[in-house]
N, CA, C, O and CB atoms as a CASP TS submission, in Angstrom:
PFRMAT TS
TARGET T0000
AUTHOR 0000-0000-0000
METHOD Language model
MODEL 1
PARENT N/A
ATOM      1  N   MET     1     -71.265  14.379   8.547  1.00  0.00           N
ATOM      2  CA  MET     1     -70.519  15.362   7.836  1.00  0.00           C
ATOM      3  C   MET     1     -70.186  16.512   8.781  1.00  0.00           C
ATOM      4  O   MET     1     -71.012  16.900   9.607  1.00  0.00           O
ATOM      5  CB  MET     1     -71.294  15.849   6.612  1.00  0.00           C
ATOM      6  N   ILE     2     -69.007  17.042   8.664  1.00  0.00           N
ATOM      7  CA  ILE     2     -68.574  18.185   9.467  1.00  0.00           C
ATOM      8  C   ILE     2     -68.425  19.376   8.532  1.00  0.00           C
ATOM      9  O   ILE     2     -67.782  19.289   7.486  1.00  0.00           O
ATOM     10  CB  ILE     2     -67.230  17.884  10.228  1.00  0.00           C
ATOM     11  N   THR     3     -69.025  20.477   8.927  1.00  0.00           N
ATOM     12  CA  THR     3     -68.919  21.715   8.175  1.00  0.00           C
ATOM     13  C   THR     3     -68.520  22.820   9.133  1.00  0.00           C
ATOM     14  O   THR     3     -69.097  22.941  10.214  1.00  0.00           O
ATOM     15  CB  THR     3     -70.250  22.056   7.448  1.00  0.00           C
ATOM     16  N   PHE     4     -67.550  23.619   8.756  1.00  0.00           N
ATOM     17  CA  PHE     4     -67.136  24.738   9.587  1.00  0.00           C
ATOM     18  C   PHE     4     -67.848  25.994   9.108  1.00  0.00           C
ATOM     19  O   PHE     4     -67.720  26.393   7.951  1.00  0.00           O
ATOM     20  CB  PHE     4     -65.595  24.924   9.551  1.00  0.00           C
ATOM     21  N   ILE     5     -68.602  26.610  10.016  1.00  0.00           N
ATOM     22  CA  ILE     5     -69.357  27.818   9.692  1.00  0.00           C
ATOM     23  C   ILE     5     -68.992  28.876  10.712  1.00  0.00           C
ATOM     24  O   ILE     5     -69.015  28.628  11.918  1.00  0.00           O
ATOM     25  CB  ILE     5     -70.899  27.552   9.678  1.00  0.00           C
ATOM     26  N   SER     6     -68.655  30.055  10.222  1.00  0.00           N
ATOM     27  CA  SER     6     -68.256  31.116  11.141  1.00  0.00           C
ATOM     28  C   SER     6     -69.389  32.076  11.470  1.00  0.00           C
ATOM     29  O   SER     6     -69.235  32.929  12.344  1.00  0.00           O
ATOM     30  CB  SER     6     -67.106  31.883  10.561  1.00  0.00           C
ATOM     31  N   TYR     7     -70.516  31.957  10.794  1.00  0.00           N
ATOM     32  CA  TYR     7     -71.653  32.833  11.073  1.00  0.00           C
ATOM     33  C   TYR     7     -72.640  32.103  11.964  1.00  0.00           C
ATOM     34  O   TYR     7     -73.127  31.027  11.618  1.00  0.00           O
ATOM     35  CB  TYR     7     -72.338  33.295   9.763  1.00  0.00           C
ATOM     36  N   ILE     8     -72.930  32.688  13.101  1.00  0.00           N
ATOM     37  CA  ILE     8     -73.772  32.019  14.096  1.00  0.00           C
ATOM     38  C   ILE     8     -75.153  31.697  13.542  1.00  0.00           C
ATOM     39  O   ILE     8     -75.655  30.593  13.750  1.00  0.00           O
ATOM     40  CB  ILE     8     -73.906  32.885  15.342  1.00  0.00           C
ATOM     41  N   CYS     9     -75.770  32.632  12.847  1.00  0.00           N
ATOM     42  CA  CYS     9     -77.116  32.400  12.310  1.00  0.00           C
ATOM     43  C   CYS     9     -77.143  31.204  11.368  1.00  0.00           C
ATOM     44  O   CYS     9     -78.051  30.375  11.439  1.00  0.00           O
ATOM     45  CB  CYS     9     -77.618  33.645  11.580  1.00  0.00           C
ATOM     46  N   GLU    10     -76.155  31.112  10.490  1.00  0.00           N
ATOM     47  CA  GLU    10     -76.097  29.980   9.570  1.00  0.00           C
ATOM     48  C   GLU    10     -75.869  28.678  10.319  1.00  0.00           C
ATOM     49  O   GLU    10     -76.485  27.658  10.010  1.00  0.00           O
ATOM     50  CB  GLU    10     -74.996  30.190   8.537  1.00  0.00           C
ATOM     51  N   ALA    11     -74.989  28.716  11.293  1.00  0.00           N
ATOM     52  CA  ALA    11     -74.696  27.502  12.055  1.00  0.00           C
ATOM     53  C   ALA    11     -75.946  26.980  12.757  1.00  0.00           C
ATOM     54  O   ALA    11     -76.233  25.784  12.709  1.00  0.00           O
ATOM     55  CB  ALA    11     -73.588  27.770  13.082  1.00  0.00           C
ATOM     56  N   ILE    12     -76.687  27.872  13.407  1.00  0.00           N
ATOM     57  CA  ILE    12     -77.897  27.445  14.117  1.00  0.00           C
ATOM     58  C   ILE    12     -78.944  26.933  13.133  1.00  0.00           C
ATOM     59  O   ILE    12     -79.602  25.926  13.395  1.00  0.00           O
ATOM     60  CB  ILE    12     -78.475  28.608  14.952  1.00  0.00           C
ATOM     61  N   SER    13     -79.100  27.615  12.015  1.00  0.00           N
ATOM     62  CA  SER    13     -80.129  27.260  11.036  1.00  0.00           C
ATOM     63  C   SER    13     -79.854  25.935  10.336  1.00  0.00           C
ATOM     64  O   SER    13     -80.787  25.220   9.970  1.00  0.00           O
ATOM     65  CB  SER    13     -80.252  28.351  10.006  1.00  0.00           C
ATOM     66  N   LEU    14     -78.573  25.604  10.148  1.00  0.00           N
ATOM     67  CA  LEU    14     -78.219  24.443   9.326  1.00  0.00           C
ATOM     68  C   LEU    14     -77.744  23.221  10.106  1.00  0.00           C
ATOM     69  O   LEU    14     -77.708  22.121   9.555  1.00  0.00           O
ATOM     70  CB  LEU    14     -77.162  24.833   8.367  1.00  0.00           C
ATOM     71  N   SER    15     -77.382  23.390  11.370  1.00  0.00           N
ATOM     72  CA  SER    15     -76.666  22.330  12.084  1.00  0.00           C
ATOM     73  C   SER    15     -77.538  21.530  13.034  1.00  0.00           C
ATOM     74  O   SER    15     -78.590  21.978  13.490  1.00  0.00           O
ATOM     75  CB  SER    15     -75.533  22.921  12.848  1.00  0.00           C
ATOM     76  N   ASP    16     -77.060  20.336  13.311  1.00  0.00           N
ATOM     77  CA  ASP    16     -77.630  19.515  14.382  1.00  0.00           C
ATOM     78  C   ASP    16     -76.821  19.684  15.662  1.00  0.00           C
ATOM     79  O   ASP    16     -77.312  19.433  16.763  1.00  0.00           O
ATOM     80  CB  ASP    16     -77.674  18.029  13.968  1.00  0.00           C
ATOM     81  N   ARG    17     -75.565  20.116  15.495  1.00  0.00           N
ATOM     82  CA  ARG    17     -74.669  20.284  16.641  1.00  0.00           C
ATOM     83  C   ARG    17     -73.705  21.430  16.336  1.00  0.00           C
ATOM     84  O   ARG    17     -73.217  21.572  15.215  1.00  0.00           O
ATOM     85  CB  ARG    17     -73.887  18.957  16.952  1.00  0.00           C
ATOM     86  N   ILE    18     -73.445  22.242  17.361  1.00  0.00           N
ATOM     87  CA  ILE    18     -72.487  23.336  17.228  1.00  0.00           C
ATOM     88  C   ILE    18     -71.449  23.182  18.330  1.00  0.00           C
ATOM     89  O   ILE    18     -71.788  23.007  19.500  1.00  0.00           O
ATOM     90  CB  ILE    18     -73.195  24.735  17.304  1.00  0.00           C
ATOM     91  N   VAL    19     -70.178  23.251  17.940  1.00  0.00           N
ATOM     92  CA  VAL    19     -69.086  23.151  18.885  1.00  0.00           C
ATOM     93  C   VAL    19     -68.427  24.527  18.985  1.00  0.00           C
ATOM     94  O   VAL    19     -67.941  25.060  17.988  1.00  0.00           O
ATOM     95  CB  VAL    19     -68.059  22.051  18.453  1.00  0.00           C
ATOM     96  N   VAL    20     -68.414  25.093  20.182  1.00  0.00           N
ATOM     97  CA  VAL    20     -67.765  26.372  20.427  1.00  0.00           C
ATOM     98  C   VAL    20     -66.364  26.084  20.959  1.00  0.00           C
ATOM     99  O   VAL    20     -66.191  25.313  21.903  1.00  0.00           O
ATOM    100  CB  VAL    20     -68.591  27.255  21.431  1.00  0.00           C
ATOM    101  N   LEU    21     -65.365  26.719  20.337  1.00  0.00           N
ATOM    102  CA  LEU    21     -63.979  26.511  20.729  1.00  0.00           C
ATOM    103  C   LEU    21     -63.441  27.721  21.485  1.00  0.00           C
ATOM    104  O   LEU    21     -63.928  28.838  21.315  1.00  0.00           O
ATOM    105  CB  LEU    21     -63.115  26.227  19.500  1.00  0.00           C
ATOM    106  N   THR    22     -62.440  27.489  22.316  1.00  0.00           N
ATOM    107  CA  THR    22     -61.755  28.580  23.007  1.00  0.00           C
ATOM    108  C   THR    22     -60.734  29.195  22.066  1.00  0.00           C
ATOM    109  O   THR    22     -60.519  28.704  20.958  1.00  0.00           O
ATOM    110  CB  THR    22     -61.072  28.081  24.312  1.00  0.00           C
ATOM    111  N   LYS    23     -60.100  30.287  22.521  1.00  0.00           N
ATOM    112  CA  LYS    23     -59.030  30.855  21.711  1.00  0.00           C
ATOM    113  C   LYS    23     -57.829  29.920  21.740  1.00  0.00           C
ATOM    114  O   LYS    23     -57.829  28.930  22.473  1.00  0.00           O
ATOM    115  CB  LYS    23     -58.640  32.270  22.216  1.00  0.00           C
ATOM    116  N   ARG    24     -56.826  30.221  20.962  1.00  0.00           N
ATOM    117  CA  ARG    24     -55.658  29.351  20.820  1.00  0.00           C
ATOM    118  C   ARG    24     -54.921  29.142  22.124  1.00  0.00           C
ATOM    119  O   ARG    24     -54.794  30.088  22.901  1.00  0.00           O
ATOM    120  CB  ARG    24     -54.715  29.919  19.802  1.00  0.00           C
ATOM    121  N   PRO    25     -54.443  27.980  22.391  1.00  0.00           N
ATOM    122  CA  PRO    25     -54.677  26.744  21.650  1.00  0.00           C
ATOM    123  C   PRO    25     -56.113  26.283  21.871  1.00  0.00           C
ATOM    124  O   PRO    25     -56.564  26.153  23.010  1.00  0.00           O
ATOM    125  CB  PRO    25     -53.676  25.642  22.081  1.00  0.00           C
ATOM    126  N   ALA    26     -56.812  26.041  20.798  1.00  0.00           N
ATOM    127  CA  ALA    26     -58.246  25.771  20.848  1.00  0.00           C
ATOM    128  C   ALA    26     -58.566  24.490  21.611  1.00  0.00           C
ATOM    129  O   ALA    26     -57.944  23.443  21.427  1.00  0.00           O
ATOM    130  CB  ALA    26     -58.805  25.681  19.442  1.00  0.00           C
ATOM    131  N   GLU    27     -59.553  24.625  22.465  1.00  0.00           N
ATOM    132  CA  GLU    27     -60.143  23.486  23.174  1.00  0.00           C
ATOM    133  C   GLU    27     -61.644  23.637  23.053  1.00  0.00           C
ATOM    134  O   GLU    27     -62.146  24.732  22.798  1.00  0.00           O
ATOM    135  CB  GLU    27     -59.685  23.420  24.691  1.00  0.00           C
ATOM    136  N   ILE    28     -62.356  22.549  23.233  1.00  0.00           N
ATOM    137  CA  ILE    28     -63.810  22.599  23.175  1.00  0.00           C
ATOM    138  C   ILE    28     -64.324  23.305  24.422  1.00  0.00           C
ATOM    139  O   ILE    28     -64.047  22.883  25.545  1.00  0.00           O
ATOM    140  CB  ILE    28     -64.418  21.172  23.050  1.00  0.00           C
ATOM    141  N   LYS    29     -65.073  24.380  24.216  1.00  0.00           N
ATOM    142  CA  LYS    29     -65.653  25.126  25.323  1.00  0.00           C
ATOM    143  C   LYS    29     -67.049  24.595  25.649  1.00  0.00           C
ATOM    144  O   LYS    29     -67.392  24.401  26.815  1.00  0.00           O
ATOM    145  CB  LYS    29     -65.712  26.627  24.991  1.00  0.00           C
ATOM    146  N   TYR    30     -67.857  24.361  24.596  1.00  0.00           N
ATOM    147  CA  TYR    30     -69.212  23.859  24.817  1.00  0.00           C
ATOM    148  C   TYR    30     -69.730  23.237  23.528  1.00  0.00           C
ATOM    149  O   TYR    30     -69.387  23.680  22.432  1.00  0.00           O
ATOM    150  CB  TYR    30     -70.158  24.996  25.300  1.00  0.00           C
ATOM    151  N   ILE    31     -70.552  22.213  23.667  1.00  0.00           N
ATOM    152  CA  ILE    31     -71.200  21.580  22.520  1.00  0.00           C
ATOM    153  C   ILE    31     -72.696  21.774  22.673  1.00  0.00           C
ATOM    154  O   ILE    31     -73.286  21.383  23.680  1.00  0.00           O
ATOM    155  CB  ILE    31     -70.832  20.057  22.411  1.00  0.00           C
ATOM    156  N   TYR    32     -73.304  22.382  21.664  1.00  0.00           N
ATOM    157  CA  TYR    32     -74.752  22.593  21.644  1.00  0.00           C
ATOM    158  C   TYR    32     -75.401  21.575  20.721  1.00  0.00           C
ATOM    159  O   TYR    32     -75.035  21.473  19.550  1.00  0.00           O
ATOM    160  CB  TYR    32     -75.099  24.034  21.191  1.00  0.00           C
ATOM    161  N   GLU    33     -76.351  20.830  21.237  1.00  0.00           N
ATOM    162  CA  GLU    33     -77.174  19.955  20.416  1.00  0.00           C
ATOM    163  C   GLU    33     -78.374  20.797  19.987  1.00  0.00           C
ATOM    164  O   GLU    33     -79.208  21.161  20.817  1.00  0.00           O
ATOM    165  CB  GLU    33     -77.614  18.632  21.197  1.00  0.00           C
ATOM    166  N   ILE    34     -78.461  21.104  18.703  1.00  0.00           N
ATOM    167  CA  ILE    34     -79.501  21.992  18.209  1.00  0.00           C
ATOM    168  C   ILE    34     -80.780  21.189  17.994  1.00  0.00           C
ATOM    169  O   ILE    34     -80.844  20.295  17.150  1.00  0.00           O
ATOM    170  CB  ILE    34     -79.057  22.693  16.896  1.00  0.00           C
ATOM    171  N   LYS    35     -81.790  21.533  18.779  1.00  0.00           N
ATOM    172  CA  LYS    35     -83.086  20.850  18.697  1.00  0.00           C
ATOM    173  C   LYS    35     -84.159  21.908  18.479  1.00  0.00           C
ATOM    174  O   LYS    35     -84.395  22.764  19.332  1.00  0.00           O
ATOM    175  CB  LYS    35     -83.379  20.003  19.994  1.00  0.00           C
ATOM    176  N   MET    36     -84.794  21.830  17.330  1.00  0.00           N
ATOM    177  CA  MET    36     -85.871  22.759  17.013  1.00  0.00           C
ATOM    178  C   MET    36     -87.113  21.969  16.648  1.00  0.00           C
ATOM    179  O   MET    36     -87.024  20.862  16.118  1.00  0.00           O
ATOM    180  CB  MET    36     -85.468  23.713  15.862  1.00  0.00           C
ATOM    181  N   ALA    37     -88.263  22.540  16.932  1.00  0.00           N
ATOM    182  CA  ALA    37     -89.527  21.845  16.675  1.00  0.00           C
ATOM    183  C   ALA    37     -89.735  21.582  15.185  1.00  0.00           C
ATOM    184  O   ALA    37     -90.216  20.512  14.811  1.00  0.00           O
ATOM    185  CB  ALA    37     -90.696  22.659  17.224  1.00  0.00           C
ATOM    186  N   ASN    38     -89.380  22.539  14.335  1.00  0.00           N
ATOM    187  CA  ASN    38     -89.602  22.392  12.902  1.00  0.00           C
ATOM    188  C   ASN    38     -88.309  22.700  12.170  1.00  0.00           C
ATOM    189  O   ASN    38     -87.908  23.860  12.077  1.00  0.00           O
ATOM    190  CB  ASN    38     -90.748  23.317  12.412  1.00  0.00           C
ATOM    191  N   LYS    39     -87.654  21.672  11.650  1.00  0.00           N
ATOM    192  CA  LYS    39     -86.400  21.869  10.920  1.00  0.00           C
ATOM    193  C   LYS    39     -86.621  21.699   9.421  1.00  0.00           C
ATOM    194  O   LYS    39     -85.791  21.105   8.732  1.00  0.00           O
ATOM    195  CB  LYS    39     -85.323  20.883  11.415  1.00  0.00           C
ATOM    196  N   SER    40     -87.748  22.223   8.911  1.00  0.00           N
ATOM    197  CA  SER    40     -88.065  22.023   7.502  1.00  0.00           C
ATOM    198  C   SER    40     -87.106  22.753   6.572  1.00  0.00           C
ATOM    199  O   SER    40     -86.636  22.172   5.594  1.00  0.00           O
ATOM    200  CB  SER    40     -89.471  22.473   7.227  1.00  0.00           C
ATOM    201  N   THR    41     -86.807  24.020   6.860  1.00  0.00           N
ATOM    202  CA  THR    41     -85.866  24.781   6.033  1.00  0.00           C
ATOM    203  C   THR    41     -85.066  25.720   6.936  1.00  0.00           C
ATOM    204  O   THR    41     -85.531  26.073   8.019  1.00  0.00           O
ATOM    205  CB  THR    41     -86.615  25.585   4.915  1.00  0.00           C
ATOM    206  N   PRO    42     -83.876  26.128   6.507  1.00  0.00           N
ATOM    207  CA  PRO    42     -83.091  27.070   7.315  1.00  0.00           C
ATOM    208  C   PRO    42     -83.824  28.391   7.570  1.00  0.00           C
ATOM    209  O   PRO    42     -83.684  28.975   8.645  1.00  0.00           O
ATOM    210  CB  PRO    42     -81.767  27.353   6.628  1.00  0.00           C
ATOM    211  N   ILE    43     -84.598  28.862   6.599  1.00  0.00           N
ATOM    212  CA  ILE    43     -85.341  30.113   6.790  1.00  0.00           C
ATOM    213  C   ILE    43     -86.396  29.935   7.878  1.00  0.00           C
ATOM    214  O   ILE    43     -86.554  30.812   8.727  1.00  0.00           O
ATOM    215  CB  ILE    43     -86.005  30.565   5.465  1.00  0.00           C
ATOM    216  N   ASN    44     -87.114  28.827   7.868  1.00  0.00           N
ATOM    217  CA  ASN    44     -88.113  28.574   8.916  1.00  0.00           C
ATOM    218  C   ASN    44     -87.462  28.393  10.277  1.00  0.00           C
ATOM    219  O   ASN    44     -88.043  28.769  11.294  1.00  0.00           O
ATOM    220  CB  ASN    44     -88.942  27.339   8.574  1.00  0.00           C
ATOM    221  N   ASN    45     -86.269  27.824  10.309  1.00  0.00           N
ATOM    222  CA  ASN    45     -85.558  27.650  11.580  1.00  0.00           C
ATOM    223  C   ASN    45     -85.298  28.989  12.260  1.00  0.00           C
ATOM    224  O   ASN    45     -85.359  29.087  13.486  1.00  0.00           O
ATOM    225  CB  ASN    45     -84.233  26.916  11.353  1.00  0.00           C
ATOM    226  N   ARG    46     -85.012  30.009  11.477  1.00  0.00           N
ATOM    227  CA  ARG    46     -84.715  31.328  12.047  1.00  0.00           C
ATOM    228  C   ARG    46     -85.936  31.996  12.664  1.00  0.00           C
ATOM    229  O   ARG    46     -85.802  32.974  13.399  1.00  0.00           O
ATOM    230  CB  ARG    46     -84.139  32.228  10.983  1.00  0.00           C
ATOM    231  N   LYS    47     -87.108  31.484  12.377  1.00  0.00           N
ATOM    232  CA  LYS    47     -88.350  32.066  12.897  1.00  0.00           C
ATOM    233  C   LYS    47     -88.826  31.399  14.187  1.00  0.00           C
ATOM    234  O   LYS    47     -89.846  31.798  14.748  1.00  0.00           O
ATOM    235  CB  LYS    47     -89.438  31.968  11.850  1.00  0.00           C
ATOM    236  N   THR    48     -88.104  30.400  14.656  1.00  0.00           N
ATOM    237  CA  THR    48     -88.535  29.680  15.855  1.00  0.00           C
ATOM    238  C   THR    48     -88.021  30.364  17.120  1.00  0.00           C
ATOM    239  O   THR    48     -86.988  31.033  17.087  1.00  0.00           O
ATOM    240  CB  THR    48     -88.049  28.224  15.808  1.00  0.00           C
ATOM    241  N   PRO    49     -88.736  30.199  18.234  1.00  0.00           N
ATOM    242  CA  PRO    49     -88.255  30.774  19.494  1.00  0.00           C
ATOM    243  C   PRO    49     -86.925  30.160  19.945  1.00  0.00           C
ATOM    244  O   PRO    49     -86.111  30.831  20.580  1.00  0.00           O
ATOM    245  CB  PRO    49     -89.302  30.583  20.585  1.00  0.00           C
ATOM    246  N   GLU    50     -86.711  28.889  19.615  1.00  0.00           N
ATOM    247  CA  GLU    50     -85.478  28.221  20.008  1.00  0.00           C
ATOM    248  C   GLU    50     -84.261  28.877  19.360  1.00  0.00           C
ATOM    249  O   GLU    50     -83.184  28.918  19.955  1.00  0.00           O
ATOM    250  CB  GLU    50     -85.537  26.743  19.638  1.00  0.00           C
ATOM    251  N   PHE    51     -84.431  29.393  18.134  1.00  0.00           N
ATOM    252  CA  PHE    51     -83.330  30.025  17.430  1.00  0.00           C
ATOM    253  C   PHE    51     -82.740  31.162  18.257  1.00  0.00           C
ATOM    254  O   PHE    51     -81.523  31.243  18.421  1.00  0.00           O
ATOM    255  CB  PHE    51     -83.794  30.542  16.071  1.00  0.00           C
ATOM    256  N   ASN    52     -83.592  32.040  18.778  1.00  0.00           N
ATOM    257  CA  ASN    52     -83.118  33.171  19.578  1.00  0.00           C
ATOM    258  C   ASN    52     -82.424  32.721  20.856  1.00  0.00           C
ATOM    259  O   ASN    52     -81.450  33.335  21.291  1.00  0.00           O
ATOM    260  CB  ASN    52     -84.277  34.088  19.922  1.00  0.00           C
ATOM    261  N   THR    53     -82.923  31.657  21.451  1.00  0.00           N
ATOM    262  CA  THR    53     -82.309  31.124  22.666  1.00  0.00           C
ATOM    263  C   THR    53     -80.892  30.634  22.369  1.00  0.00           C
ATOM    264  O   THR    53     -79.951  30.985  23.080  1.00  0.00           O
ATOM    265  CB  THR    53     -83.165  29.976  23.251  1.00  0.00           C
ATOM    266  N   TYR    54     -80.738  29.825  21.321  1.00  0.00           N
ATOM    267  CA  TYR    54     -79.409  29.340  20.941  1.00  0.00           C
ATOM    268  C   TYR    54     -78.488  30.496  20.572  1.00  0.00           C
ATOM    269  O   TYR    54     -77.322  30.514  20.964  1.00  0.00           O
ATOM    270  CB  TYR    54     -79.511  28.359  19.769  1.00  0.00           C
ATOM    271  N   TYR    55     -79.009  31.457  19.822  1.00  0.00           N
ATOM    272  CA  TYR    55     -78.216  32.608  19.393  1.00  0.00           C
ATOM    273  C   TYR    55     -77.641  33.352  20.599  1.00  0.00           C
ATOM    274  O   TYR    55     -76.451  33.668  20.626  1.00  0.00           O
ATOM    275  CB  TYR    55     -79.071  33.561  18.539  1.00  0.00           C
ATOM    276  N   ASP    56     -78.480  33.628  21.589  1.00  0.00           N
ATOM    277  CA  ASP    56     -78.024  34.343  22.790  1.00  0.00           C
ATOM    278  C   ASP    56     -76.999  33.538  23.584  1.00  0.00           C
ATOM    279  O   ASP    56     -76.002  34.090  24.051  1.00  0.00           O
ATOM    280  CB  ASP    56     -79.213  34.677  23.683  1.00  0.00           C
ATOM    281  N   MET    57     -77.240  32.231  23.739  1.00  0.00           N
ATOM    282  CA  MET    57     -76.311  31.394  24.501  1.00  0.00           C
ATOM    283  C   MET    57     -74.945  31.308  23.824  1.00  0.00           C
ATOM    284  O   MET    57     -73.911  31.398  24.486  1.00  0.00           O
ATOM    285  CB  MET    57     -76.890  29.994  24.681  1.00  0.00           C
ATOM    286  N   ILE    58     -74.948  31.134  22.510  1.00  0.00           N
ATOM    287  CA  ILE    58     -73.687  31.008  21.788  1.00  0.00           C
ATOM    288  C   ILE    58     -72.914  32.322  21.815  1.00  0.00           C
ATOM    289  O   ILE    58     -71.694  32.311  21.981  1.00  0.00           O
ATOM    290  CB  ILE    58     -73.939  30.572  20.340  1.00  0.00           C
ATOM    291  N   TRP    59     -73.596  33.451  21.655  1.00  0.00           N
ATOM    292  CA  TRP    59     -72.907  34.741  21.742  1.00  0.00           C
ATOM    293  C   TRP    59     -72.284  34.948  23.107  1.00  0.00           C
ATOM    294  O   TRP    59     -71.189  35.501  23.211  1.00  0.00           O
ATOM    295  CB  TRP    59     -73.867  35.878  21.437  1.00  0.00           C
ATOM    296  N   ARG    60     -72.973  34.508  24.168  1.00  0.00           N
ATOM    297  CA  ARG    60     -72.389  34.619  25.512  1.00  0.00           C
ATOM    298  C   ARG    60     -71.120  33.789  25.613  1.00  0.00           C
ATOM    299  O   ARG    60     -70.149  34.225  26.230  1.00  0.00           O
ATOM    300  CB  ARG    60     -73.400  34.172  26.585  1.00  0.00           C
ATOM    301  N   ASP    61     -71.108  32.599  25.018  1.00  0.00           N
ATOM    302  CA  ASP    61     -69.904  31.761  25.037  1.00  0.00           C
ATOM    303  C   ASP    61     -68.759  32.378  24.239  1.00  0.00           C
ATOM    304  O   ASP    61     -67.591  32.167  24.565  1.00  0.00           O
ATOM    305  CB  ASP    61     -70.222  30.380  24.487  1.00  0.00           C
ATOM    306  N   LEU    62     -69.086  33.130  23.208  1.00  0.00           N
ATOM    307  CA  LEU    62     -68.064  33.733  22.359  1.00  0.00           C
ATOM    308  C   LEU    62     -67.605  35.098  22.852  1.00  0.00           C
ATOM    309  O   LEU    62     -66.699  35.690  22.266  1.00  0.00           O
ATOM    310  CB  LEU    62     -68.579  33.859  20.959  1.00  0.00           C
ATOM    311  N   ASP    63     -68.204  35.600  23.903  1.00  0.00           N
ATOM    312  CA  ASP    63     -67.872  36.938  24.405  1.00  0.00           C
ATOM    313  C   ASP    63     -66.479  36.919  25.016  1.00  0.00           C
ATOM    314  O   ASP    63     -66.284  36.502  26.158  1.00  0.00           O
ATOM    315  CB  ASP    63     -68.918  37.419  25.448  1.00  0.00           C
ATOM    316  N   VAL    64     -65.522  37.380  24.230  1.00  0.00           N
ATOM    317  CA  VAL    64     -64.148  37.494  24.712  1.00  0.00           C
ATOM    318  C   VAL    64     -63.733  38.951  24.605  1.00  0.00           C
ATOM    319  O   VAL    64     -64.134  39.659  23.681  1.00  0.00           O
ATOM    320  CB  VAL    64     -63.175  36.568  23.904  1.00  0.00           C
ATOM    321  N   HIS    65     -62.947  39.378  25.535  1.00  0.00           N
ATOM    322  CA  HIS    65     -62.485  40.755  25.544  1.00  0.00           C
ATOM    323  C   HIS    65     -61.067  40.806  24.989  1.00  0.00           C
ATOM    324  O   HIS    65     -60.161  40.161  25.516  1.00  0.00           O
ATOM    325  CB  HIS    65     -62.544  41.352  26.972  1.00  0.00           C
ATOM    326  N   ILE    66     -60.889  41.563  23.941  1.00  0.00           N
ATOM    327  CA  ILE    66     -59.585  41.691  23.312  1.00  0.00           C
ATOM    328  C   ILE    66     -58.854  42.852  23.956  1.00  0.00           C
ATOM    329  O   ILE    66     -59.403  43.947  24.083  1.00  0.00           O
ATOM    330  CB  ILE    66     -59.714  41.893  21.779  1.00  0.00           C
ATOM    331  N   GLN    67     -57.626  42.616  24.359  1.00  0.00           N
ATOM    332  CA  GLN    67     -56.835  43.658  25.011  1.00  0.00           C
ATOM    333  C   GLN    67     -55.863  44.282  24.049  1.00  0.00           C
ATOM    334  O   GLN    67     -55.112  45.181  24.427  1.00  0.00           O
ATOM    335  CB  GLN    67     -56.089  43.101  26.204  1.00  0.00           C
TER
END
């Protein structure tokens, strides 16, 4: 199943894979395979150390400067 989520926290908590796209025309910039030790619930996922690592990496990929 493919679900489009625009909130990074939700995407990391709920997904097995996250695809980061470039600006238009969109191309795939990076694909993250989300691997966490305990994927019991989305709330528990946010408490793992891996969550912060993915969050920081994805924000770096999304860092675009608007002119």
